[in-house]
C-alpha positions in Angstrom: -0.3 -47.1 39.7 1.9 -50.1 39.1 -0.6 -52.4 40.1 -3.3 -50.6 37.6 -0.9 -50.5 34.9 -0.3 -54.4 35.6 -4.4 -54.9 35.6 -4.4 -53.1 32.2 -1.8 -54.9 30.3 -3.5 -58.4 31.9 -6.5 -57.3 29.9 -5.4 -56.6 26.6 -3.3 -59.7 27.0 -6.2 -61.4 27.9 -8.3 -59.9 24.9 -5.7 -60.9 22.3 -5.3 -64.2 23.2 -9.1 -64.6 23.0 -8.8 -63.0 19.1 -10.9 -59.7 20.3 -9.6 -56.2 21.7 -10.3 -56.1 25.3 -11.2 -52.6 24.9 -13.9 -53.0 22.5 -17.0 -54.7 24.3 -19.3 -54.6 21.6 -17.7 -58.1 20.0 -19.2 -60.8 22.5 -17.5 -64.2 22.0 -19.5 -67.1 21.2 -17.6 -70.0 20.5 -13.7 -70.8 20.4 -11.5 -73.8 19.7 -7.8 -74.7 19.2 -7.8 -73.0 15.7 -10.8 -70.4 15.3 -12.9 -68.0 17.6 -15.9 -66.2 16.5 -17.1 -63.1 17.8 -21.1 -61.0 17.2 -21.3 -57.5 17.7 -24.1 -57.2 20.2 -25.1 -54.0 18.7 -25.7 -55.2 15.3 -28.4 -57.7 16.9 -31.5 -56.1 14.9 -34.9 -58.6 14.6 -37.4 -58.6 12.1 -39.8 -61.5 13.1 -37.9 -64.1 12.7 -34.9 -62.9 11.0 -31.9 -62.2 13.4 -29.4 -59.8 10.8 -26.0 -59.4 13.0 -22.6 -58.5 12.3 -19.8 -61.7 12.9 -15.9 -61.6 12.6 -14.4 -64.9 12.6 -10.9 -65.4 13.1 -9.0 -68.2 12.6 -5.4 -68.4 13.9 -4.5 -71.7 12.1 -5.1 -70.2 8.7 -3.7 -66.4 9.6 -6.7 -64.8 8.3 -9.9 -63.1 9.7 -13.7 -62.3 8.5 -16.1 -59.9 9.1 -19.6 -60.7 7.6 -23.3 -59.6 7.5 -25.4 -62.6 8.1 -29.3 -63.2 8.6 -30.7 -65.9 10.3 -33.5 -67.5 10.7 -34.2 -68.8 14.0 -37.5 -70.8 12.6 -36.1 -72.8 10.5 -32.3 -73.0 11.6 -30.9 -71.5 8.7 -28.3 -69.0 7.9 -27.0 -66.4 4.4 -24.5 -64.0 4.2 -25.2 -61.0 3.4 -21.9 -59.3 2.6 -18.6 -59.7 3.7 -14.7 -58.9 3.7 -12.1 -62.0 4.9 -8.7 -60.4 5.4 -5.3 -61.7 5.8 -4.2 -61.5 9.1 -5.7 -62.0 12.3 -6.9 -58.4 13.1 -9.2 -57.3 10.4 -6.3 -54.8 9.2 -4.8 -56.8 6.2 -5.1 -57.6 2.8 -9.3 -57.6 1.9 -11.6 -59.9 -0.2 -15.2 -58.8 -0.9 -17.2 -62.0 0.1 -20.2 -62.5 -2.3 -24.0 -62.4 -0.8 -24.6 -66.4 -0.5 -28.0 -68.4 0.0 -29.9 -69.6 2.5 -28.5 -72.5 3.9 -29.4 -74.9 6.9 -27.2 -75.1 10.1 -25.8 -78.5 11.0 -26.3 -79.3 14.7 -23.8 -79.0 17.4 -21.1 -76.9 15.2 -19.7 -73.2 15.8 -22.4 -71.8 13.4 -25.1 -73.2 15.4 -24.0 -71.4 18.7 -24.1 -68.2 16.4 -27.6 -69.0 15.8 -28.5 -69.9 18.8 -26.8 -66.5 20.5 -28.4 -64.0 17.9 -31.6 -65.6 18.3 -32.0 -65.3 22.2 -30.2 -62.1 22.4 -32.0 -59.9 19.5 -34.3 -57.8 21.1 -38.0 -58.7 20.6 -40.3 -56.7 18.5 -42.7 -54.5 20.0 -46.0 -54.3 18.1 -45.5 -51.4 16.5 -42.7 -52.3 15.3 -44.7 -55.8 13.8 -47.3 -53.6 12.4 -44.8 -51.2 10.7 -42.7 -53.7 9.3 -45.8 -55.5 7.7 
């Protein structure tokens, strides 16, 4: 029983150290460095042709802030845009909030954290079947 409790606390600590709740497996870490971590909600991935929509969570330890954003990624043109979002003071998306406006399409710079998000969502988003393609027209 004691070893089970120790394992449980280690899992929670490991998740907190990487900036996410270890109990919530829907957030997948796709990029991390000394100052920030980026996560994708794998349950939110939706594909419509070359466009993938996903919820993104950004935790910036160096600035003591975090954000959740609904973004679209164009897998063909390597562009992204924010549809909606909220920025928070604090690392756990539970502090004072600032609403983020919708943003225009922007090209993603190669070899950046945003490119790693694009690669993940374009690879992991479910492919559309013929019926989905027909119904989306």
